[in-house]
HTML snippet that shows the backbone in 3Dmol.js (N, CA, C, O; Angstrom):
<script src="https://3Dmol.org/build/3Dmol-min.js"></script>
<div id="view" style="width:600px;height:400px;position:relative"></div>
<script>
const pdb = `
ATOM      1  N   MET A   1       0.820  -1.182   0.000  1.00  0.00           N
ATOM      2  CA  MET A   1       0.000   0.000   0.000  1.00  0.00           C
ATOM      3  C   MET A   1       0.873   1.258   0.000  1.00  0.00           C
ATOM      4  O   MET A   1       0.580   2.214  -0.718  1.00  0.00           O
ATOM      5  N   PHE A   2       1.939   1.261   0.798  1.00  0.00           N
ATOM      6  CA  PHE A   2       2.809   2.421   0.885  1.00  0.00           C
ATOM      7  C   PHE A   2       4.127   2.188   0.145  1.00  0.00           C
ATOM      8  O   PHE A   2       5.159   2.717   0.559  1.00  0.00           O
ATOM      9  N   GLN A   3       4.116   1.427  -0.916  1.00  0.00           N
ATOM     10  CA  GLN A   3       5.345   1.100  -1.622  1.00  0.00           C
ATOM     11  C   GLN A   3       5.984   2.322  -2.256  1.00  0.00           C
ATOM     12  O   GLN A   3       7.211   2.425  -2.273  1.00  0.00           O
ATOM     13  N   GLY A   4       5.204   3.241  -2.771  1.00  0.00           N
ATOM     14  CA  GLY A   4       5.742   4.418  -3.425  1.00  0.00           C
ATOM     15  C   GLY A   4       5.821   5.642  -2.520  1.00  0.00           C
ATOM     16  O   GLY A   4       6.087   6.745  -2.998  1.00  0.00           O
ATOM     17  N   PHE A   5       5.594   5.465  -1.224  1.00  0.00           N
ATOM     18  CA  PHE A   5       5.576   6.579  -0.272  1.00  0.00           C
ATOM     19  C   PHE A   5       7.010   6.949   0.095  1.00  0.00           C
ATOM     20  O   PHE A   5       7.733   6.137   0.672  1.00  0.00           O
ATOM     21  N   THR A   6       7.421   8.166  -0.235  1.00  0.00           N
ATOM     22  CA  THR A   6       8.790   8.613   0.037  1.00  0.00           C
ATOM     23  C   THR A   6       8.764   9.795   1.006  1.00  0.00           C
ATOM     24  O   THR A   6       7.706  10.223   1.466  1.00  0.00           O
ATOM     25  N   GLY A   7       9.940  10.299   1.296  1.00  0.00           N
ATOM     26  CA  GLY A   7      10.062  11.453   2.180  1.00  0.00           C
ATOM     27  C   GLY A   7       9.410  12.690   1.610  1.00  0.00           C
ATOM     28  O   GLY A   7       8.873  13.515   2.349  1.00  0.00           O
ATOM     29  N   TRP A   8       9.454  12.824   0.279  1.00  0.00           N
ATOM     30  CA  TRP A   8       8.824  13.977  -0.367  1.00  0.00           C
ATOM     31  C   TRP A   8       7.312  13.950  -0.180  1.00  0.00           C
ATOM     32  O   TRP A   8       6.685  14.991   0.014  1.00  0.00           O
ATOM     33  N   HIS A   9       6.733  12.760  -0.239  1.00  0.00           N
ATOM     34  CA  HIS A   9       5.291  12.634  -0.023  1.00  0.00           C
ATOM     35  C   HIS A   9       4.923  13.059   1.396  1.00  0.00           C
ATOM     36  O   HIS A   9       3.942  13.774   1.602  1.00  0.00           O
ATOM     37  N   ALA A  10       5.706  12.620   2.362  1.00  0.00           N
ATOM     38  CA  ALA A  10       5.448  12.984   3.755  1.00  0.00           C
ATOM     39  C   ALA A  10       5.573  14.495   3.946  1.00  0.00           C
ATOM     40  O   ALA A  10       4.779  15.101   4.665  1.00  0.00           O
ATOM     41  N   LEU A  11       6.568  15.097   3.304  1.00  0.00           N
ATOM     42  CA  LEU A  11       6.762  16.542   3.407  1.00  0.00           C
ATOM     43  C   LEU A  11       5.583  17.304   2.815  1.00  0.00           C
ATOM     44  O   LEU A  11       5.132  18.296   3.389  1.00  0.00           O
ATOM     45  N   ILE A  12       5.089  16.853   1.687  1.00  0.00           N
ATOM     46  CA  ILE A  12       3.935  17.501   1.051  1.00  0.00           C
ATOM     47  C   ILE A  12       2.701  17.383   1.943  1.00  0.00           C
ATOM     48  O   ILE A  12       1.941  18.341   2.080  1.00  0.00           O
ATOM     49  N   ILE A  13       2.498  16.214   2.548  1.00  0.00           N
ATOM     50  CA  ILE A  13       1.350  16.020   3.441  1.00  0.00           C
ATOM     51  C   ILE A  13       1.457  16.939   4.656  1.00  0.00           C
ATOM     52  O   ILE A  13       0.460  17.526   5.078  1.00  0.00           O
ATOM     53  N   LEU A  14       2.659  17.069   5.221  1.00  0.00           N
ATOM     54  CA  LEU A  14       2.844  17.957   6.368  1.00  0.00           C
ATOM     55  C   LEU A  14       2.584  19.415   6.007  1.00  0.00           C
ATOM     56  O   LEU A  14       2.012  20.155   6.808  1.00  0.00           O
ATOM     57  N   VAL A  15       2.995  19.837   4.816  1.00  0.00           N
ATOM     58  CA  VAL A  15       2.747  21.217   4.378  1.00  0.00           C
ATOM     59  C   VAL A  15       1.259  21.459   4.206  1.00  0.00           C
ATOM     60  O   VAL A  15       0.756  22.518   4.581  1.00  0.00           O
ATOM     61  N   VAL A  16       0.551  20.494   3.646  1.00  0.00           N
ATOM     62  CA  VAL A  16      -0.897  20.640   3.467  1.00  0.00           C
ATOM     63  C   VAL A  16      -1.593  20.737   4.833  1.00  0.00           C
ATOM     64  O   VAL A  16      -2.491  21.558   5.014  1.00  0.00           O
ATOM     65  N   ILE A  17      -1.181  19.904   5.786  1.00  0.00           N
ATOM     66  CA  ILE A  17      -1.764  19.961   7.131  1.00  0.00           C
ATOM     67  C   ILE A  17      -1.480  21.315   7.769  1.00  0.00           C
ATOM     68  O   ILE A  17      -2.350  21.902   8.413  1.00  0.00           O
ATOM     69  N   LEU A  18      -0.262  21.806   7.586  1.00  0.00           N
ATOM     70  CA  LEU A  18       0.100  23.117   8.132  1.00  0.00           C
ATOM     71  C   LEU A  18      -0.752  24.222   7.527  1.00  0.00           C
ATOM     72  O   LEU A  18      -1.169  25.142   8.230  1.00  0.00           O
ATOM     73  N   LEU A  19      -1.009  24.136   6.235  1.00  0.00           N
ATOM     74  CA  LEU A  19      -1.846  25.150   5.587  1.00  0.00           C
ATOM     75  C   LEU A  19      -3.301  25.058   6.028  1.00  0.00           C
ATOM     76  O   LEU A  19      -3.974  26.078   6.178  1.00  0.00           O
ATOM     77  N   LEU A  20      -3.783  23.844   6.235  1.00  0.00           N
ATOM     78  CA  LEU A  20      -5.185  23.676   6.634  1.00  0.00           C
ATOM     79  C   LEU A  20      -5.437  24.137   8.063  1.00  0.00           C
ATOM     80  O   LEU A  20      -6.406  24.849   8.324  1.00  0.00           O
ATOM     81  N   PHE A  21      -4.581  23.740   8.978  1.00  0.00           N
ATOM     82  CA  PHE A  21      -4.837  24.005  10.391  1.00  0.00           C
ATOM     83  C   PHE A  21      -4.116  25.242  10.909  1.00  0.00           C
ATOM     84  O   PHE A  21      -4.568  25.845  11.882  1.00  0.00           O
ATOM     85  N   GLY A  22      -3.030  25.631  10.299  1.00  0.00           N
ATOM     86  CA  GLY A  22      -2.271  26.784  10.772  1.00  0.00           C
ATOM     87  C   GLY A  22      -1.314  26.397  11.882  1.00  0.00           C
ATOM     88  O   GLY A  22      -1.567  25.462  12.642  1.00  0.00           O
ATOM     89  N   ALA A  23      -0.223  27.121  11.968  1.00  0.00           N
ATOM     90  CA  ALA A  23       0.820  26.799  12.943  1.00  0.00           C
ATOM     91  C   ALA A  23       0.345  26.906  14.390  1.00  0.00           C
ATOM     92  O   ALA A  23       0.707  26.045  15.191  1.00  0.00           O
ATOM     93  N   PRO A  24      -0.442  27.909  14.770  1.00  0.00           N
ATOM     94  CA  PRO A  24      -0.842  28.005  16.182  1.00  0.00           C
ATOM     95  C   PRO A  24      -1.738  26.853  16.649  1.00  0.00           C
ATOM     96  O   PRO A  24      -1.730  26.517  17.833  1.00  0.00           O
ATOM     97  N   LYS A  25      -2.490  26.257  15.765  1.00  0.00           N
ATOM     98  CA  LYS A  25      -3.429  25.214  16.173  1.00  0.00           C
ATOM     99  C   LYS A  25      -2.796  23.831  16.227  1.00  0.00           C
ATOM    100  O   LYS A  25      -3.373  22.927  16.832  1.00  0.00           O
ATOM    101  N   LEU A  26      -1.639  23.635  15.620  1.00  0.00           N
ATOM    102  CA  LEU A  26      -1.037  22.297  15.575  1.00  0.00           C
ATOM    103  C   LEU A  26      -0.662  21.753  16.956  1.00  0.00           C
ATOM    104  O   LEU A  26      -0.938  20.581  17.214  1.00  0.00           O
ATOM    105  N   PRO A  27      -0.053  22.528  17.861  1.00  0.00           N
ATOM    106  CA  PRO A  27       0.234  21.963  19.192  1.00  0.00           C
ATOM    107  C   PRO A  27      -1.029  21.539  19.940  1.00  0.00           C
ATOM    108  O   PRO A  27      -1.036  20.502  20.604  1.00  0.00           O
ATOM    109  N   ALA A  28      -2.074  22.315  19.839  1.00  0.00           N
ATOM    110  CA  ALA A  28      -3.331  21.948  20.503  1.00  0.00           C
ATOM    111  C   ALA A  28      -3.927  20.697  19.873  1.00  0.00           C
ATOM    112  O   ALA A  28      -4.483  19.846  20.567  1.00  0.00           O
ATOM    113  N   LEU A  29      -3.808  20.593  18.562  1.00  0.00           N
ATOM    114  CA  LEU A  29      -4.308  19.407  17.862  1.00  0.00           C
ATOM    115  C   LEU A  29      -3.531  18.165  18.284  1.00  0.00           C
ATOM    116  O   LEU A  29      -4.124  17.114  18.526  1.00  0.00           O
ATOM    117  N   ALA A  30      -2.215  18.280  18.373  1.00  0.00           N
ATOM    118  CA  ALA A  30      -1.388  17.148  18.787  1.00  0.00           C
ATOM    119  C   ALA A  30      -1.678  16.767  20.237  1.00  0.00           C
ATOM    120  O   ALA A  30      -1.736  15.582  20.564  1.00  0.00           O
ATOM    121  N   ARG A  31      -1.860  17.752  21.103  1.00  0.00           N
ATOM    122  CA  ARG A  31      -2.170  17.489  22.515  1.00  0.00           C
ATOM    123  C   ARG A  31      -3.508  16.775  22.645  1.00  0.00           C
ATOM    124  O   ARG A  31      -3.644  15.831  23.424  1.00  0.00           O
ATOM    125  N   SER A  32      -4.481  17.224  21.888  1.00  0.00           N
ATOM    126  CA  SER A  32      -5.803  16.609  21.925  1.00  0.00           C
ATOM    127  C   SER A  32      -5.751  15.167  21.431  1.00  0.00           C
ATOM    128  O   SER A  32      -6.389  14.283  22.003  1.00  0.00           O
ATOM    129  N   LEU A  33      -4.991  14.939  20.375  1.00  0.00           N
ATOM    130  CA  LEU A  33      -4.847  13.583  19.842  1.00  0.00           C
ATOM    131  C   LEU A  33      -4.168  12.674  20.863  1.00  0.00           C
ATOM    132  O   LEU A  33      -4.574  11.526  21.043  1.00  0.00           O
ATOM    133  N   GLY A  34      -3.136  13.188  21.529  1.00  0.00           N
ATOM    134  CA  GLY A  34      -2.452  12.403  22.553  1.00  0.00           C
ATOM    135  C   GLY A  34      -3.352  12.054  23.717  1.00  0.00           C
ATOM    136  O   GLY A  34      -3.321  10.927  24.212  1.00  0.00           O
ATOM    137  N   GLN A  35      -4.155  13.007  24.161  1.00  0.00           N
ATOM    138  CA  GLN A  35      -5.086  12.741  25.259  1.00  0.00           C
ATOM    139  C   GLN A  35      -6.139  11.722  24.855  1.00  0.00           C
ATOM    140  O   GLN A  35      -6.518  10.867  25.656  1.00  0.00           O
ATOM    141  N   SER A  36      -6.611  11.808  23.624  1.00  0.00           N
ATOM    142  CA  SER A  36      -7.603  10.849  23.142  1.00  0.00           C
ATOM    143  C   SER A  36      -7.027   9.440  23.094  1.00  0.00           C
ATOM    144  O   SER A  36      -7.700   8.475  23.456  1.00  0.00           O
ATOM    145  N   MET A  37      -5.788   9.325  22.649  1.00  0.00           N
ATOM    146  CA  MET A  37      -5.147   8.012  22.598  1.00  0.00           C
ATOM    147  C   MET A  37      -4.939   7.443  24.005  1.00  0.00           C
ATOM    148  O   MET A  37      -5.091   6.240  24.217  1.00  0.00           O
ATOM    149  N   LYS A  38      -4.592   8.307  24.966  1.00  0.00           N
ATOM    150  CA  LYS A  38      -4.392   7.860  26.337  1.00  0.00           C
ATOM    151  C   LYS A  38      -5.711   7.364  26.932  1.00  0.00           C
ATOM    152  O   LYS A  38      -5.738   6.339  27.612  1.00  0.00           O
ATOM    153  N   ILE A  39      -6.793   8.083  26.680  1.00  0.00           N
ATOM    154  CA  ILE A  39      -8.108   7.681  27.180  1.00  0.00           C
ATOM    155  C   ILE A  39      -8.532   6.357  26.566  1.00  0.00           C
ATOM    156  O   ILE A  39      -9.036   5.477  27.263  1.00  0.00           O
ATOM    157  N   LEU A  40      -8.328   6.217  25.264  1.00  0.00           N
ATOM    158  CA  LEU A  40      -8.681   4.972  24.588  1.00  0.00           C
ATOM    159  C   LEU A  40      -7.890   3.806  25.154  1.00  0.00           C
ATOM    160  O   LEU A  40      -8.449   2.735  25.389  1.00  0.00           O
ATOM    161  N   LYS A  41      -6.606   3.999  25.376  1.00  0.00           N
ATOM    162  CA  LYS A  41      -5.754   2.944  25.921  1.00  0.00           C
ATOM    163  C   LYS A  41      -6.224   2.536  27.314  1.00  0.00           C
ATOM    164  O   LYS A  41      -6.280   1.346  27.623  1.00  0.00           O
ATOM    165  N   ASN A  42      -6.561   3.513  28.156  1.00  0.00           N
ATOM    166  CA  ASN A  42      -7.038   3.209  29.502  1.00  0.00           C
ATOM    167  C   ASN A  42      -8.372   2.473  29.477  1.00  0.00           C
ATOM    168  O   ASN A  42      -8.584   1.549  30.262  1.00  0.00           O
ATOM    169  N   GLU A  43      -9.270   2.872  28.585  1.00  0.00           N
ATOM    170  CA  GLU A  43     -10.580   2.212  28.489  1.00  0.00           C
ATOM    171  C   GLU A  43     -10.446   0.774  28.008  1.00  0.00           C
ATOM    172  O   GLU A  43     -11.122  -0.119  28.518  1.00  0.00           O
ATOM    173  N   VAL A  44      -9.580   0.550  27.035  1.00  0.00           N
ATOM    174  CA  VAL A  44      -9.377  -0.817  26.529  1.00  0.00           C
ATOM    175  C   VAL A  44      -8.788  -1.682  27.629  1.00  0.00           C
ATOM    176  O   VAL A  44      -9.185  -2.835  27.799  1.00  0.00           O
ATOM    177  N   ARG A  45      -7.843  -1.126  28.376  1.00  0.00           N
ATOM    178  CA  ARG A  45      -7.222  -1.881  29.464  1.00  0.00           C
ATOM    179  C   ARG A  45      -8.241  -2.191  30.552  1.00  0.00           C
ATOM    180  O   ARG A  45      -8.258  -3.308  31.069  1.00  0.00           O
ATOM    181  N   SER A  46      -9.093  -1.228  30.914  1.00  0.00           N
ATOM    182  CA  SER A  46     -10.079  -1.463  31.969  1.00  0.00           C
ATOM    183  C   SER A  46     -11.150  -2.450  31.512  1.00  0.00           C
ATOM    184  O   SER A  46     -11.637  -3.250  32.312  1.00  0.00           O
ATOM    185  N   ASP A  47     -11.521  -2.401  30.226  1.00  0.00           N
ATOM    186  CA  ASP A  47     -12.499  -3.359  29.716  1.00  0.00           C
ATOM    187  C   ASP A  47     -11.945  -4.775  29.749  1.00  0.00           C
ATOM    188  O   ASP A  47     -12.669  -5.711  30.087  1.00  0.00           O
ATOM    189  N   SER A  48     -10.671  -4.946  29.404  1.00  0.00           N
ATOM    190  CA  SER A  48     -10.092  -6.286  29.432  1.00  0.00           C
ATOM    191  C   SER A  48      -9.950  -6.776  30.866  1.00  0.00           C
ATOM    192  O   SER A  48     -10.109  -7.968  31.130  1.00  0.00           O
ATOM    193  N   ASP A  49      -9.651  -5.870  31.798  1.00  0.00           N
ATOM    194  CA  ASP A  49      -9.583  -6.256  33.205  1.00  0.00           C
ATOM    195  C   ASP A  49     -10.952  -6.659  33.723  1.00  0.00           C
ATOM    196  O   ASP A  49     -11.068  -7.615  34.491  1.00  0.00           O
ATOM    197  N   GLN A  50     -11.996  -5.939  33.312  1.00  0.00           N
ATOM    198  CA  GLN A  50     -13.358  -6.280  33.734  1.00  0.00           C
ATOM    199  C   GLN A  50     -13.780  -7.614  33.143  1.00  0.00           C
ATOM    200  O   GLN A  50     -14.446  -8.401  33.816  1.00  0.00           O
ATOM    201  N   ALA A  51     -13.411  -7.881  31.912  1.00  0.00           N
ATOM    202  CA  ALA A  51     -13.784  -9.142  31.271  1.00  0.00           C
ATOM    203  C   ALA A  51     -13.130 -10.305  32.003  1.00  0.00           C
ATOM    204  O   ALA A  51     -13.766 -11.341  32.196  1.00  0.00           O
ATOM    205  N   GLU A  52     -11.890 -10.158  32.410  1.00  0.00           N
ATOM    206  CA  GLU A  52     -11.219 -11.214  33.164  1.00  0.00           C
ATOM    207  C   GLU A  52     -11.852 -11.365  34.544  1.00  0.00           C
ATOM    208  O   GLU A  52     -11.986 -12.480  35.048  1.00  0.00           O
ATOM    209  N   GLY A  53     -12.236 -10.261  35.148  1.00  0.00           N
ATOM    210  CA  GLY A  53     -12.855 -10.304  36.476  1.00  0.00           C
ATOM    211  C   GLY A  53     -14.229 -10.938  36.450  1.00  0.00           C
ATOM    212  O   GLY A  53     -14.586 -11.653  37.386  1.00  0.00           O
ATOM    213  N   THR A  54     -15.017 -10.699  35.402  1.00  0.00           N
ATOM    214  CA  THR A  54     -16.361 -11.271  35.335  1.00  0.00           C
ATOM    215  C   THR A  54     -16.298 -12.767  35.090  1.00  0.00           C
ATOM    216  O   THR A  54     -17.138 -13.502  35.608  1.00  0.00           O
ATOM    217  N   THR A  55     -15.336 -13.238  34.322  1.00  0.00           N
ATOM    218  CA  THR A  55     -15.250 -14.678  34.103  1.00  0.00           C
ATOM    219  C   THR A  55     -14.797 -15.373  35.377  1.00  0.00           C
ATOM    220  O   THR A  55     -15.258 -16.474  35.675  1.00  0.00           O
ATOM    221  N   ASP A  56     -13.893 -14.742  36.140  1.00  0.00           N
ATOM    222  CA  ASP A  56     -13.450 -15.324  37.401  1.00  0.00           C
ATOM    223  C   ASP A  56     -14.594 -15.367  38.404  1.00  0.00           C
ATOM    224  O   ASP A  56     -14.776 -16.371  39.092  1.00  0.00           O
ATOM    225  N   SER A  57     -15.366 -14.287  38.494  1.00  0.00           N
ATOM    226  CA  SER A  57     -16.465 -14.255  39.450  1.00  0.00           C
ATOM    227  C   SER A  57     -17.596 -15.180  39.005  1.00  0.00           C
ATOM    228  O   SER A  57     -18.282 -15.749  39.854  1.00  0.00           O
ATOM    229  N   ALA A  58     -17.805 -15.343  37.722  1.00  0.00           N
ATOM    230  CA  ALA A  58     -18.845 -16.252  37.237  1.00  0.00           C
ATOM    231  C   ALA A  58     -18.464 -17.691  37.559  1.00  0.00           C
ATOM    232  O   ALA A  58     -19.322 -18.490  37.934  1.00  0.00           O
ATOM    233  N   ASP A  59     -17.188 -18.024  37.416  1.00  0.00           N
ATOM    234  CA  ASP A  59     -16.739 -19.366  37.769  1.00  0.00           C
ATOM    235  C   ASP A  59     -16.899 -19.602  39.265  1.00  0.00           C
ATOM    236  O   ASP A  59     -17.315 -20.684  39.678  1.00  0.00           O
ATOM    237  N   ALA A  60     -16.578 -18.618  40.072  1.00  0.00           N
ATOM    238  CA  ALA A  60     -16.710 -18.751  41.520  1.00  0.00           C
ATOM    239  C   ALA A  60     -18.178 -18.862  41.915  1.00  0.00           C
ATOM    240  O   ALA A  60     -18.507 -19.612  42.834  1.00  0.00           O
ATOM    241  N   ALA A  61     -19.055 -18.143  41.252  1.00  0.00           N
ATOM    242  CA  ALA A  61     -20.474 -18.176  41.584  1.00  0.00           C
ATOM    243  C   ALA A  61     -21.072 -19.536  41.255  1.00  0.00           C
ATOM    244  O   ALA A  61     -21.920 -20.026  42.000  1.00  0.00           O
ATOM    245  N   THR A  62     -20.660 -20.144  40.181  1.00  0.00           N
ATOM    246  CA  THR A  62     -21.225 -21.440  39.817  1.00  0.00           C
ATOM    247  C   THR A  62     -20.717 -22.535  40.729  1.00  0.00           C
ATOM    248  O   THR A  62     -21.430 -23.512  40.959  1.00  0.00           O
ATOM    249  N   THR A  63     -19.513 -22.410  41.257  1.00  0.00           N
ATOM    250  CA  THR A  63     -19.000 -23.451  42.144  1.00  0.00           C
ATOM    251  C   THR A  63     -19.543 -23.294  43.554  1.00  0.00           C
ATOM    252  O   THR A  63     -19.614 -24.278  44.290  1.00  0.00           O
ATOM    253  N   ASP A  64     -19.930 -22.080  43.957  1.00  0.00           N
ATOM    254  CA  ASP A  64     -20.451 -21.851  45.297  1.00  0.00           C
ATOM    255  C   ASP A  64     -21.914 -22.256  45.436  1.00  0.00           C
ATOM    256  O   ASP A  64     -22.365 -22.517  46.551  1.00  0.00           O
ATOM    257  N   GLN A  65     -22.662 -22.316  44.351  1.00  0.00           N
ATOM    258  CA  GLN A  65     -24.080 -22.625  44.414  1.00  0.00           C
ATOM    259  C   GLN A  65     -24.284 -24.124  44.600  1.00  0.00           C
ATOM    260  O   GLN A  65     -23.587 -24.933  43.988  1.00  0.00           O
ATOM    261  N   PRO A  66     -25.245 -24.490  45.450  1.00  0.00           N
ATOM    262  CA  PRO A  66     -25.539 -25.922  45.608  1.00  0.00           C
ATOM    263  C   PRO A  66     -26.239 -26.445  44.360  1.00  0.00           C
ATOM    264  O   PRO A  66     -26.902 -25.698  43.642  1.00  0.00           O
ATOM    265  N   LYS A  67     -26.081 -27.715  44.122  1.00  0.00           N
ATOM    266  CA  LYS A  67     -26.704 -28.315  42.947  1.00  0.00           C
ATOM    267  C   LYS A  67     -28.199 -28.465  43.173  1.00  0.00           C
ATOM    268  O   LYS A  67     -28.659 -28.749  44.279  1.00  0.00           O
ATOM    269  N   ALA A  68     -28.939 -28.267  42.096  1.00  0.00           N
ATOM    270  CA  ALA A  68     -30.401 -28.348  42.180  1.00  0.00           C
ATOM    271  C   ALA A  68     -30.815 -29.812  42.245  1.00  0.00           C
ATOM    272  O   ALA A  68     -30.208 -30.680  41.619  1.00  0.00           O
ATOM    273  N   THR A  69     -31.873 -30.062  43.026  1.00  0.00           N
ATOM    274  CA  THR A  69     -32.401 -31.422  43.119  1.00  0.00           C
ATOM    275  C   THR A  69     -33.600 -31.555  42.198  1.00  0.00           C
ATOM    276  O   THR A  69     -34.113 -30.552  41.703  1.00  0.00           O
ATOM    277  N   GLY A  70     -34.037 -32.737  41.969  1.00  0.00           N
ATOM    278  CA  GLY A  70     -35.137 -32.987  41.052  1.00  0.00           C
ATOM    279  C   GLY A  70     -36.466 -32.500  41.566  1.00  0.00           C
ATOM    280  O   GLY A  70     -37.329 -32.161  40.756  1.00  0.00           O
ATOM    281  N   SER A  71     -36.685 -32.444  42.865  1.00  0.00           N
ATOM    282  CA  SER A  71     -37.983 -32.017  43.396  1.00  0.00           C
ATOM    283  C   SER A  71     -37.940 -30.527  43.725  1.00  0.00           C
ATOM    284  O   SER A  71     -36.936 -30.003  44.207  1.00  0.00           O
ATOM    285  N   SER A  72     -39.044 -29.876  43.452  1.00  0.00           N
ATOM    286  CA  SER A  72     -39.116 -28.463  43.780  1.00  0.00           C
ATOM    287  C   SER A  72     -40.263 -28.265  44.759  1.00  0.00           C
ATOM    288  O   SER A  72     -41.392 -28.665  44.475  1.00  0.00           O
ATOM    289  N   THR A  73     -39.996 -27.667  45.883  1.00  0.00           N
ATOM    290  CA  THR A  73     -41.025 -27.381  46.864  1.00  0.00           C
ATOM    291  C   THR A  73     -41.101 -25.897  47.056  1.00  0.00           C
ATOM    292  O   THR A  73     -40.088 -25.233  47.279  1.00  0.00           O
ATOM    293  N   ASP A  74     -42.308 -25.371  46.971  1.00  0.00           N
ATOM    294  CA  ASP A  74     -42.518 -23.941  47.124  1.00  0.00           C
ATOM    295  C   ASP A  74     -43.011 -23.692  48.533  1.00  0.00           C
ATOM    296  O   ASP A  74     -44.112 -24.108  48.892  1.00  0.00           O
ATOM    297  N   THR A  75     -42.200 -23.013  49.339  1.00  0.00           N
ATOM    298  CA  THR A  75     -42.575 -22.774  50.726  1.00  0.00           C
ATOM    299  C   THR A  75     -43.162 -21.383  50.937  1.00  0.00           C
ATOM    300  O   THR A  75     -43.520 -21.033  52.062  1.00  0.00           O
ATOM    301  N   THR A  76     -43.266 -20.587  49.883  1.00  0.00           N
ATOM    302  CA  THR A  76     -43.815 -19.246  50.023  1.00  0.00           C
ATOM    303  C   THR A  76     -45.340 -19.328  50.012  1.00  0.00           C
ATOM    304  O   THR A  76     -45.928 -20.138  49.295  1.00  0.00           O
ATOM    305  N   LYS A  77     -45.956 -18.487  50.806  1.00  0.00           N
ATOM    306  CA  LYS A  77     -47.423 -18.443  50.838  1.00  0.00           C
ATOM    307  C   LYS A  77     -47.889 -17.155  50.196  1.00  0.00           C
ATOM    308  O   LYS A  77     -47.312 -16.094  50.436  1.00  0.00           O
ATOM    309  N   SER A  78     -48.914 -17.238  49.394  1.00  0.00           N
ATOM    310  CA  SER A  78     -49.445 -16.054  48.706  1.00  0.00           C
ATOM    311  C   SER A  78     -50.598 -15.471  49.452  1.00  0.00           C
ATOM    312  O   SER A  78     -51.170 -14.470  49.020  1.00  0.00           O
TER     313      SER A  78
END
`;
const viewer = $3Dmol.createViewer("view");
viewer.addModel(pdb, "pdb");
viewer.setStyle({}, {cartoon: {color: "spectrum"}});
viewer.zoomTo();
viewer.render();
</script>
């Protein structure tokens, strides 16, 4: 895909970005992008930690429950 991509191409792309956004806005744009990437990384990490925690707790919940017997008796009164 990037077989013909050279340094000149990268330079042209950077000049176009500079013209579109302007020099004063580029640091804010880069800072915003960095913060977004950090938030995404933290969310992905927390989701994977939660997924591991739910499988562990689900396994523990199934082993702690007594096995059901064939007869069912309802002791509640209506």
